[in-house]
N, C-alpha and C positions, 0 to 999 in steps of 0.2 A: 504494500500500500504506500502511496506517496506521502511526503512530509505533511502536506495539508490534511490528509486523512488521519495521520497520527495525532495532529493537533486537535482535530474534531473529536477523535476517540478519547483523547486525554481530557478534553473539556467536558465531554459527556460523562466520563467516569467520575470526574471531580464533582459534577452536579449530582450524580447518583449518591456519592459518599456524603456530600453535604446534606442532601435530602434525607438520607438514612439517619444521620446524626440528629437532624432537626426533629425527625419523627420520634427517635428514642427519647429526646429531651422532653417532647410533648407528653409522651406516655408517663414519664417520671413525675410530672407536675400536673397531670390531668389533661384530658383531650378536649378538643373543640374550642380552645381559647384563641388560637391564631388561625383564622380562616384565610389569611393572605398567603400562606405557604402551602404548596401542594407537594407532597413527597414525589420524587422522581423515581419511577420503577425501572430497574435495569433491563428487563426483558423487552418492553416496548422500545426503549432506546436502541437496543441491539437490533431489533426488527427494523427500525428506521434506518440504521446504519447499513444493514444488509440491502435494503432497497436503494440507498444511495450508491452503494458499491455496484449494484446491478445497473443503475442508470448511468454510472460513469464507465461502464464497460469493463470493470475490473473482474467480474465473474460472469460466467455464462448462465443460461437458463437452468441447466441441471444443478449447478452449484447454488443458485438462488433458491430453488425449491428445497434442496437438502438443508441449507442453513436455516431457512424459515421453519422447517419441520423441527430441527434441533432446538431452535429458540422457543418455539411454542411448547416443547416438552420440558423446557428448562435445562437442557443439556449443553447449552452454549454460553460461555462466559465471555467477557471482554478480552481476557487474556487469551482464551482459545481463538477468538476471532482475529486478534492482532498477530498471534503466532502463525496461524494459517495464512493470513494475508502476506506476512513477511516472507514466508517460504514460497509463496506463489502457487500453492497446490490446493487452494480452496476447493476446486472442482472435484478433486479425487480423494482428499484426505479422509472425509467422513462418509459413512454409508447410511442409507435410510431403509426402513423396512420395505420388503418387496411389494407390499400392498399400499405404499404411500402414493399420493397424487403425482409426485415427480416421477416415480418409477412407472406408474401407469402411463403417463405421458410419453416416456421413453419407449415403452412397449408399443404404443400406437405408432410412433414415428418409425421404429424398426419394422413394424409390420407393413406400413405404407411403403417404406423403401424397398422391402422385398417384393411387394406388389408391383412397384414401378419397374423393378428389374425383370420380373416375369412378363410384364406387359411389353417391355422392350424386346425380350427374347421372342415372344409371340409375334410381334410386329415384324421382326427380322425373318422368322420362319414363314410367315404369311407372304412376305415380299418374295423370298426365294422360291416358295412353292408356286406362286403365281407366274414367276418368270419361267420356271421349268414347264409349267402347264401350257403357257403360251407357245413355247418352242415345240412341245410335243404335238399340240394341235396344228401348228403350221406344218410340221413334218407329215402328219397324217393327211392333211389336205393336199400336200404335194404328191404323196403316194397315190391318193385317190385319182388325181388328175393323170398321173403316170399310168395307172391301171386302165383308165378310160381311153387314153391315147393308144395304148397297146391293143385294146379291144377293137378299136376302129381300124387300126392297121391290119390286124388279123383278118377282119371281115373284108378289107379291101383286097387282100392278096390271096384269100382262101381258094378261089376258083382256079387261079393260075399257078400258085406256089404254096402247096400244102405245107411244106417243111417250114417256110418262113412264117406261115400263119401259126403253126404250132409253137414256134419260138416266141412270137408276140404274145400268144396265150400264156406261155410259161412266165414271161415277164409280168403279165397282168396278175397271174396267180400269186407270184412272189410278192408283188406290191400289196395285194389285198391281205395276204398273210401278215405282212408287216403292219398294215393299218390296224388289223385286229389286235395285234400285240400292243400297239400304241394306245388304242382305245381302252384296253384294260388298265393300262397305267394311268390314262387320263381320268378314268372313273375313280381309281384309288386316290389320285391327287385331289379330285374334287371332294371326296369324302374327308380327306385330311383338312382341306380348307373349311369344311363345315364344322369339324371338331375344333379347329382353331377359333372359329367364330364363337362357338359355344363357350370355350375357355375365356375368351375376351369378355363375353357377357358376364360370366361368373366373377372375373376379376373386377369389372366395373362395378358390379353390385357390392362386392366386398370393400372396394375402395370407397364407395359412397357411405357404407356403414362405418368404416373407420374414420372418415372425415367428419361424420356426424358426432362420433364419440370425441374426436379431437376438439371440435367446436364446443361441445358441452363441457369438456374439461377446462378449456380456456375460459369459458364463461363462469364456471364455478370458481376458478382461481381469481378471476377479476372481481367477482362478487365478494369473495372472502377478503381480498385485499382492500376493497372499498369499505366494507364493514369494519375491518380492523382499523383503517385510518380514521373512520368516524368515531370509533371507541377511543382511540388514542388522542384524537383531536379534542 
């Protein structure tokens, strides 16, 4: 943390200590006589400092949520916060329960990233399959024309050159056999494209579901932050 932040932290700690002393003094002589002094609680001050650190870009979103969780549970002191900040490892030093909001947010992000990767793979597979399909369909059409041309030539020479006619018919038969093989592959590729489309539909539905959860989580975090600021204020 920079020098200005240490100054802020020191000032806040001093305020917390002074508030604590004033509170103890009030208890020893009776409470409720000095309404002008309000005890400064350490946890809200730490929470505010965490928010300032996040706003200054000193910690990332994951660290922000981790530290807030620790502060709310009373597990984070000013000494802890300064030590972590000085080492520059706030984001990874502490862990939060697996069911915490921060961890759930990270799970959503990880799941979305996996979906994006799957979507990219499906898109690549679809493009490659469509390219192969287009080539096979073009080859099949060329062979059909070749077979038709051979048939016409065979008919044209059948009466005067039976041997040539048979040769043309053999060419035609070979072309048609190749067309049949290509058509079988074309059918299989079209089925693959249909399966890819189904998978893309499933991924889109799952992506929409995860984005809805992400939006709800962000809204809940925002609401909690607003309510906390209202209480502190």
